[in-house]
C-alpha positions in Angstrom: -4.4 4.4 -15.1 -3.6 3.4 -11.7 -3.6 4.8 -8.2 -1.9 3.8 -5.1 -2.2 4.9 -1.5 1.1 5.1 0.0 0.2 5.5 4.1 2.4 7.2 6.4 4.8 5.9 9.0 6.0 6.8 11.8 8.9 8.0 13.1 9.7 4.5 13.8 9.3 3.4 10.8 5.7 1.4 11.6 3.1 2.0 9.4 0.4 4.6 11.1 -2.5 5.6 9.1 -6.7 5.7 9.7 -7.4 2.1 9.0 -11.1 3.1 8.3 -10.2 5.7 5.1 -7.6 2.8 3.8 -10.3 0.4 4.3 -12.3 2.5 2.0 -9.7 3.2 -0.5 -8.9 -0.9 -0.6 -13.1 -1.2 -0.6 -12.3 1.3 -4.1 -9.8 -1.3 -5.2 -7.2 1.0 -4.7 -3.9 -0.4 -2.6 -2.9 1.0 0.1 -0.2 0.2 2.2 3.3 2.0 4.3 6.5 1.9 1.7 10.0 2.8 3.5 12.1 4.5 1.4 14.1 2.5 0.5 11.4 0.3 -1.1 9.8 3.4 -3.1 11.3 2.5 -6.2 10.8 -1.2 -6.5 7.1 0.3 -5.8 7.3 2.7 -8.9 9.0 0.4 -11.0 5.9 -2.1 -10.2 3.3 0.4 -11.0 4.8 1.4 -14.4 5.0 -2.1 -15.4 1.6 -2.3 -14.4 1.8 -5.3 -12.0 -0.1 -6.2 -9.2 0.6 -4.3 -6.5 -0.9 -5.9 -3.9 1.0 -8.9 -5.3 4.5 -6.6 -5.3 3.8 -5.8 -2.0 3.2 -9.4 -0.5 6.4 -10.6 -2.1 8.5 -7.5 -0.2 6.3 -8.8 3.0 4.9 -5.5 3.1 1.2 -6.3 4.3 -1.9 -4.0 2.1 -4.7 -3.0 3.4 -7.7 -5.0 2.2 -11.5 -4.0 1.9 -12.5 -6.4 4.6 -9.7 -4.6 7.1 -11.6 -1.7 7.8 -14.8 -3.8 9.3 
């Protein structure tokens, strides 16, 4: 099973989320990042293929939240 936390985007398209909660999810190994609607199909394809989601996000220029980011 794979779990991904898709974080909110503001109306301007910028990530808008609770960093502490995202950090807690990341500490559990749950990839957490914001993704535009255009990137969503690629995200789902990567998840279905069981790709490394953090690696996929980095390849798309998307910064994912990591456990140490919550400190």
